[in-house]
N, C-alpha and C positions, 0 to 999 in steps of 0.2 A: 281250618279250610271253607274257602263259599260252597262250595258241594257240600258239606258237613249240616251249614249253616242250611241249608234250600231243603235238604233233610230235615233237619232239627222243623222247620216252619210246617210242613206236609205232615210230618206228625203228629205237630199240633190240631190243621187245619181236620185231621182227620178224629181226633181226639174223640171218643163217646161219647163223654160229657163237658168238656171244655170245648170241642173242635167247631168249625161252619158249618153250618145245618146243610149246604148246598154241596159242599167238597165230602162230608159224610155220603153223603145219598148218591154217590159217582160210583158207576160199576165202569169192569175194561168197557161192556159197548158203547154204553153214555158219553165215556171218555174220548173210543177212539177217531170219530170224527172229529175231533179240537184235532189231536194227536197230526191227521191228514191235513189238516189247515192250516199248525204251524210251519210242516215242511211245507207247501206252497209259499207261505208269507219270508220264510227264511230263500228258499229261490228267485221270490220276489226281487226283496232288497240285491239280492247278489245282482240280480240283472238291470236293478236298478244303481248298480253300481252303490249304494247307500250305506256305506258301510257303520253309520253311527245307527242306522236302523239294521241293517246285520247281526251288532251285538243283540239289539234287542230283541230280535226274533227265534234267533238260537239260544237267548236264556228261557226264550216263551218254549222251545222244542226243547229243552235240558229238563224243564218245570214238565213235561209229559211224561218224561223216562222215569221220574224222579215219582210220580202219581200213579203210570202202573207197578212200577216198583215196590210203591208201599201197601198199595191194595194187596196184590201180591204175598209181600212177609205178612199181611194180616188173613191172611188162607193159609199160612203157612204152604205156599205153594215154591217159591224162591227170594230173595232179598237183592237188595241194588246190588249188594259185591257179586253175589255170585250173576248180576247181568255184564257187570263190568270185567270179572272174572272170567266171564264167556268168550266176549270179543279179545281180549287180549289173548285168550288159549287160541285163539280162532287166528286171528293175524300174526302170531308167530309159526304157526300153522302152516298157514301160506304161505308164509315167506323162507321156506327153511336155507334159502341161499342167504337170508343175513344173519338167520338165528339158528340155521341148523346146520347141515354138510353140503356145502356150497355144491360139490363133485355131484352126490347123487341127489338132486334138487328138479321133484316133476315139473311143468308149469304151472299156471294159478290155476286155467283152465280143469289140467288134470285132477290137482286137490279139489277141486269143485266136484269131479263127477266122482272124486274117491267117498265123499263126506255124501253126496247124493245115493246112492249105492247101498249105503248101510242103513240107509231108508227104505222103508216094509214100502215105498212109491218109490220105484227104481224107474222110472219113464224120464225121459230125454226132458218132460213138461215135466216133472217134478218139484216143484218151490216154488213157482210160476206165481206173486202173489195174486186171490180174485181182488184185492180191494186198488192194486192197481190203475190209475188212468186206463183206459181201454184200450188207446192209441199205445201206449207205451206199455202195455201189456202185452198185446199184438206182436207189437215189434220183438217183445223176447219171445216169446213165443214162436215166433219166426227161427233167431237164431238160435235157441235151443233144435229146434227141427234141422237147422241149416249146420248145426255138429257132424250131425251124425248123414248127415250126405240130401235129406230132408229138401231140395232147392232148387231153384233154376239156374244155371249156366251164368246167366248176362242179365242185362234190364231190361231184352227182349221179350222175355218170360212174361214179368206180370206189368210191362206195360201191355201185350198183348190182352189178358187178362182182363184188367180195366176195361179196353173195351164188349170184351165179353163180357163183363157183369154189368155192365152199363146198357146192352142192349137187354140184357133180361131183365133190368130193374123197367127200361120202358118198356116191354110184352106185359107186367103186371098188372093187374088191374085191382086185386086183392090184396088188402092193406097188412093181412098179417105178411102174404109173402113179397108185400115192397120192402118191409122192415127187414126181412131175412135178405133180399136181393143187395137193400144198400147198406145190411152190414159187411155181405162179400164184397161189395163195392168200394167199403172205404178201407175193407182188410187189406185188397189187392194193391190201395196205394201207400198201404203203410209199406205191405211190398217193397212197391216201386223205390221208394223211399231211402229203404234200408240197403235196396240195390247201389244208391246213389250216396250213399254214404254219407245220410243226412236222417237228424232225426225229427222224429214227423211232430211230435210232441213242441220240438223249436221252432219249423217250420209253421204248424198253428196257428204259436206264441206269436209271429211274426205277421201274420196276414192279419189278426186278431187285432194287432197294434197298429196297422195301419189303418185297417174298415175305421179304428174307434178315431184315429186322427181326422181322417177324410170327415167322416160325417161328423164329427164336431166343429172340421172346420165350417160344410155346407147349412147346416142347420142355423148359425147365427142370422142367415141371412133373412131380411125381414118378412115374414109371413111365408115362410117354409110349410107350417104345418097345411098352408092351404096349398100347395101350391100343384098343381098333380103333373104326373111320375114323367112326363118328358121335360119338364121345368128343372124338376129335383135329379134326372140323369144327365143332364146339362150342366149343371153344377158341379156335379159328380165328376166329370169328364173333366174339370178346368179344372177341379183341389188335385183330382190324381194327375194333370201336365205343371199343376205347380209346385208340387212335392216332387214329383219322379225327374220333370222336363219329357215328358211322353204321353200320349193318351192311350198305348199298348199297357 
């Protein structure tokens, strides 16, 4: 099997005598950033609908799983077989309507909540990973709080909160307080996006893509770097109109 081949390659790379020096020196902490990066590259290939790249990136992400599992096995903590076994158990446990008694099956969220109750941390917010991108983590924290009734009844609440937080940001002059108020403002924007059923990460990615497309277009103009801001703004408006058919 291809997975067995990958495991064998990783064991050879980590071999203390015959392995690769770089691979032998790695730890969970040093590999974690690569794991996150590979997950984003998978998402990027999906966004570009590039199936060839997706196959490559999924392989890179699989390597990360094998890498972590190999280090854990060396430490006597767990093996790749344990990792795969746990996710198999979890999938079957969370789909009792498929793998168990369909007549007495709790919902997905009920099952996850029951699993969280077994943890020493019994908060509704337990298990929301610190390593998540800040916008995604904010949305997940808010969704968790909403499940126990801590939420605005409709979008007017978070919309008003945005105005409130913006006013507080405008009133601040101390940098640390500005940082805090800007964070509150961003958190309120995420809350509004949730009430609009829009993923904030997806919305910001789209805004990034629009900005990049338009900026790349206007910077091609001769002498762009030496132009004044008014000239650059005029080019921006023209590029925006060309892209959307509107200057709005």
